[in-house]
N, C-alpha and C positions, 0 to 999 in steps of 0.2 A: 892354365886357363883362368881368366879373371872371373871373380864371383859374379852372379847375376846382379842386375842393377838394383833389385829390391832388397838385397842382402847387405846389411850394414853391421859393422863391429862397434859395440858400445860397452860401457862399463855400467853395471847395475849395482846400486847401493841398497842395503837392507840393514835396519838397526841391529846392533850387536853381532854383526857378521862381516866378514871381509868382502869387499866389493868383488864382483865377478866380471870377467871379460867374456862377452857372449856375442854370438851372431844372431840377429833377429831378422825375420822376413817381414818387410813392411806390407807386402801384399796381403798377409794374413789379417791385417787390421780391418779388412773389408768383410771378414767372416763374422757371423753372429750365431746365436744359438737360441733355442726356445722359440720356434717360429710363430707359435700361436700366442706368445706372451710378449709384453713390452720388452724391447731389447735394451739392455744396459750398455750404453755406448762405450763406457770406459772398461768394461770387463771383456777383454778381447783375448783371442786365442793366444797371441804372442805373450800377453801378460800371464796367462795360465801356465804356459811352458816355462816362463822365467820363474814363477813361484814354485813350480815342481822341481826346479834345480836345487832348491833348498828343502825339498821334501815337506812342503807346507800343506796342511789340509785346507779344506774349504776354499778351493781355488777361485770360486766365483766372487770371493770377497776381496780380491786384490786387483790392483791396476798399476799402470806406470805413469810417472810424472817426470817432467823435465826438472833436473836438479839445479835450478837456477832461481833467480828472484821471482820469476813468474809462477813457478810450481804448476804450470799447465798440465792437465791430464792429456795423455796421448790418445787420440781418437782417430777415426777414419778421416776426419777433416784436416788434422794437422800432422798426420803421420809422415808426410814428406819433409817435415822440418828436422827429422832425425838424420843426422849425418854421421859419417864415420868418426869415431872418437867422442861422440856425445856421451854425457853422463846422465843416466836415468836413475830414478828412485822408485823402488817397489813400495807401494803404500796400500793401505786399506781402501778398497773401492767403496765409494758411496753407494749404499744399497738403494739405487733409484727405483728398481722394480718393486721392492718391498714398500717404499714410501708411497709410490703411486697407487699400489694396491690398497694401502691404508687409507688414503684420501678417498678412494672409491668406496671402501667399506663403510667409513663414517658417514659419507654423504647419503648413501642409498641403503644403508643397513643390510649389506650383503656380505657373505663370506666368499673367499676365493674358492672356486669350484676345483675339485681335483681333476687331474689330467684325463681321467677316464669318465668324467661327467659330461656326457653328450658328445656330439661330433665336434671336430675341430672348427668347421665352418660356423657352427652355432655359437661356440665360445668366442670366436673372432667377432661375430656380429654383436654379441652381448657386450664385449669389452669396448668395441668401437662406439656403440650407442652411448655407453656411460662416459667414456672419455670426451665425447662431443658435449655432453651435458656439463661436464666439469670445465669446459671452455678451453681445452687444449687445441693448439693449431693442428698438430698431427694426431688425428683420431686413432690411427692404427698403432703408432709407436710414439707415445707422449714423451719418452726419454729424449727424443731428438730435439724437443723444444728447449732443453736445458744445455745444449752444446755451445750456445753463445756465451762468451765470457767477456765482460761481465754480463749478467749476474751469475751464470752457471748454476751450481748446486745451491747457492745461497737462497735463490728464489724457492726452490723445492723445500728447503728447510723451513723457510718462513711459512709456506703453505701448510706444512705438517704441524707447525706450532699453533697456527691459527685454528686448524681443525681440531686439535686436541685440547687446547686451553680456552677456546671460545667456540665450543662445539655448536651451541644453539645458533649463534650468529652465522657460523660457517654453513650449517645445514640449510638455514633459512635463505642465505644468499644463493647457494647453488640451486636449490629447488625453485626459488622464486624466478631466477633467470631461465632455468630450463623449461619453465612453463610458458614463457613468452614466445612470440614469433622469433624465428632465427635471427632476423635483422635487428630486433629490438633487445636481444639478450646481451647482458654485460658479461663477456666470457671471463670466468674466474681465473682459469689457468693463464691465459694470455695477459690479463690485467695484472696478475701477481708478478709475472716475469718482468713486464715493463715497469711496474711500480717499484720493484726491488732495484732495478737498474737506475731508476730516477732517484731513489733515496740514496743510493751509493754516490751518485753525482752531486746531490745536494749537500751531503755530509762529507764528500771527498774521501770516501772509503777507498783504501788502497793507495792513496797518495802519501808521499812523505810529509811530515810536519813542516810547516812554514813559519818562520819567525815574523813574517809580515801579516799573518792572519791572526785576528783578535776575536774571532767568533768563539763564543763559549756558551754551551747549552747545559745548564745544571740539571735539567730533567733526565738526562741520560745517566746520571749517577744515583737515581732514586729507585732503580729496579735492577735485579740481577740479569734479566733478559730484556734490557731496554730496547735494543734494536728490533727484536721480534715483536715486542709490545707496540713499538712505534709503527711497525708494518701493519699490525692488526687494526690499529686506529685508522691508518691511512687507507687500507683496502675497503673498510666500511664507508669511509668518506667517498672513495671513488664510486662505489655502488650507488650511494645517495646522490652524488652529483650527476651520474649517468641518468638516473630517473628524473632529476630536476631539469636536465637539458633535453629530456625525451629523445635521447640519442639513438642512433642506429649504428650498425657496424661500420658504415662509412665515416662516422663522426668520432671514431676511436681516438685518433690523434688530437682532435679538438678537446675531447674530454680530458685527456692526459695533460694538455697544456693548462686547462683550468685547474685541475687538481694540483699541478705543480705550483701554480700561483697561490692557491689556497694554503698550501703547506708553507711556502716561502714567506708569505705575509704573516702567517701565524707564528712562525719561528722568530721573526723580527721582534715580536712582542716579548720574547725571552720568558716563556712560561717556566715556572719553577718545578713543575712535576708533569708527569704524563697525563694525569687527570685534568690538570689545568690546561694543558695543550688540547686535550680532547674537548673540553668545555668551550674554549675560545674558537676552536675549529668549527663548532656547531653554528657559531654566529657568522662564519665566513661562507655563507651559502652562495650558490651560483648567481642569485639575484643581487646579492651584496657585491660580488665581484664585478658584475656589470655596472653597478652604480659607481664603484671606485674607478673603473676604467673610464667611464664617462666623465667623471670629475677631473681625472688626470688629463684626459684628452682636451678638455676645455682650458686647462692651464698650460698646455704645451705652447711652445714658441709661436707656432702658426696662429694660435688664437690670441696671441698678444701682439701680433704684427699690426702695423698702422692701418692697412686696408680692412682688417677684421674689426679693429677698434672703431674705425669710422662707420662700418656697417652697423655695429652694435649701437652707436650713438644715433644713427638714423632710425633704427627700429624701435628704440626705447620709447619715444613719444607715442608711436602707434600702439605699443603694448599698454602704456599707461592710460591711454584713452579707452582701450578695451576694458581694462580693470575698472576705470571710472564708470563706464556704462553699466557694468555688472553690479557695482555697488548701488547705483541709483535705481536700477531695476529691482534690486533686493529691497530698497527702501519703499518702493511703490507697492510691493507685496505686503509690507508691514510686519510688525512684531508685537507680541504681547509682553509687557513688562510688569515687574512686581512693584507695587506702590506701598512704601513703608510709611505708616502714619506715626504719630507720637505714641500711640498704643500699638506696639509692634505685633502684638498677638492677633490683632485684627487686620492682617494684611489683606489688601485688595489688589485687583489687577487693572491695568489700563492698556489701551492699544494705541499705537501710533503708526501712521503710514503717510507716504508722500503722494501727492496727486500726480496723475499721469503726465501733466504738463510741467512738473517739477517746480511749481510756484507756491504751493501751500502744503503745510504739514497738518494733517487731520488727526485729532486724538480725542480720547474720551475714556471714562471709567467703565469697567466691566464687573459684573458680579462674580464671574468665574472665568477660568481660562478657556478661550474659545477653541473650537475645532475648525481649523481652516482660517481663511481670510475674513476680516470684518469689513462690510461695505462702508464707503465714505459717508453716506447719508445717516448712518447710525452713530457716527462720531460727532458729537455736538460742538467741540472746540476746534478752532483753527489758528494757525500761526503762519502768516505770510513769510515766505523765504526772504523777501526784501527787507523785513524787519529784523532778521537775525544779524547779530553783531559778532559773536565769537562762540567757540566751543571750548569748554574747559573740562579737565579730567581729574580723577583721583582726589587728593586732598584739597584741590582748588575748588571743588564743587560745593555750593552752598549747603546741600543736604548732608555733606560729610563734615561740615564745620559746626553743625548744631550740637548742643550739649549732649555729651555721651556718645555721639556718633563715631568719634575717633576710636572708641573702645570696640567697635565692630571688628569682625575678623578681617584679615588682610584680603581674603578673596573678594568680599563685598567692595572693599576700597578700590580694588583693581578693576572692578566692573562698572564703576560709577562715572558718569559724564553728564554735563549740563549744557544747555543752549542759552546764551545770553541774548535778550532782545529788549527793545526800547531802552530805558535807562538802567533800572536795577531789577528787571524781571528775569526769572530763570525758568526754564522747563527742565526738570530734573529726571534723570534716567538711572536705572540699575539694570544692566544687561543680564539676560538669563545665563550666558556663558561667554567665554573669551571670544569665540567666533563671532557672535552677534555684536559684541562690543567693538571689534575691529571693523565689521561691516558698517555699523552706524557712525562711528567716529570718522571713518574714511568718507562715507557718503555725505555727511554733514559738512566736512571740510571741503569736499568737492563742490557742494552747492555754494560755499562761500568763496570759491576760487582759490583755495589754499592747497598746499601739498598734502597728499595722503601718506602718512608716515607709520602706519601700523605694521606689526610683524607679519601680518597676513598679506599685506600689499607687497612687502619685500619678498616673501616666499613665492607669491604668484608671479611677480616680475622675474625672478630667477628661473622659475619653471617655464613660463611662456617664452621668455627670451631665449632660453637654451633650446627649446623645441623649434622656434622660428629660425634660429641660426643654423641648426642642423639641417632643416629643410632647404634653406637657401644655399647651403654649401654642399648639399648631397652630391651634386654632379662634379664637385671639385675634389673629391676624395683622392688622396695620393697624388695630387697635383700641387706643385710648388707655387705658392702665391707670391708674386713679386712685391717688393716694398713700394715701388713707384709704378704708376700706370704706364703701359707701353706707349711709345711716341705715336702721334697721329701721322699716318703716311702722307706723302705729297699727293696733290691732285694728279690724276692721269693727264697725259698730254692731249688726249682726245677722248670723246665719249661715243666713239663709233660702235662700241659694244652694247649700247643701250638700245633696246628694241622699241621702235615707234609703233604704238598700237593704232594710230590713226591711218 
């Protein structure tokens, strides 16, 4: 009579012992124990019987692995992969249940209740509640979350390392998220598993070395537990990014994409130590990632195509006119300037503003710095815009060429400008700051019909032009823009389709 389909003959290896040929029942891999406690998926009844063949104690600490390059644990999920003639290895079982208990104990400062402490249903409810707060997907049996390979047990090891070596950060993260609404919490368990898998992909953990790969990260040679420390830094980044994005459970994959980008971009900087990696990662916030993406998007081929460049050229004069009007409006409001006399200790103030019709500059001395705008009629001096000849800046200004003036600090020199009028007359200015300097030099050049060249104008142009381009191209997202316009179709043979309103 042939053996049942679930019975297979295999060879079992054990260190310092001869391999044993045995029959195992695959159906028994579906059995578990400790109904009210988390099930350790790799500690199966068949593994226990195999261990007993060698009279080994502590049966629950053993499991079976495939004796090949994968070293996969035999679980309910992959038990059908065992064929007649397979070679299995008896090995120490990862103590999943103990690790999960330890994560719960550290987070909530509780001890594992004895089996006789309360009813089974009460203990189940208590464990389920805490495992949900820890962010596991399976609240009843968290061990099931670690059956996916990769990352498998590596994720659980990382979580335990974080809980023990960065205990304050671990407790704060768990309690902070468990106090939020369910949809806004960042699940620690799920995040840790997906993050560990991501880090393995980024660092190519488990892949054979490649001669074509030249990536080298010296920071991993600065710590005995570098991968675990790397995980600890990244899991805190994930929690921070989750809050910055105001993410919900539906945004989990989006958050993971951003975190991956943050890590990858920081690794390209080749930090020399884990501390340096952590420091640089702090500057790679979600806002910074958005800025980088925007900049790169603007430099993509689509934004360098001829239709887009023609659109930019068409929009630029409109934006420049908008900037010009802003500068002139600012000149109409006026500014208080510092007036340096020959006796510099007796500094005074003077005020200058442009008339609403943009034809006259009104200015005059003040005893003290004003609060708000100064009316035109209180400014006794006038300079018609029609008499203005040029605007000079820095060392070219007359009041910067006077004896001893060049010994002034560089900051004053960079804020100086003058208006030349009539033949050799100048109206001299020292702006209170760089912003006012840019506004006034731009505005005065605009009155003279000259180009506005300040750094402030360049920044405004880039910002406004970028915003306007995005608004105009909003409806064309993910649409290929042709290099040439489409051909104009031929006229129809008749216009019978036109409705006559008469």
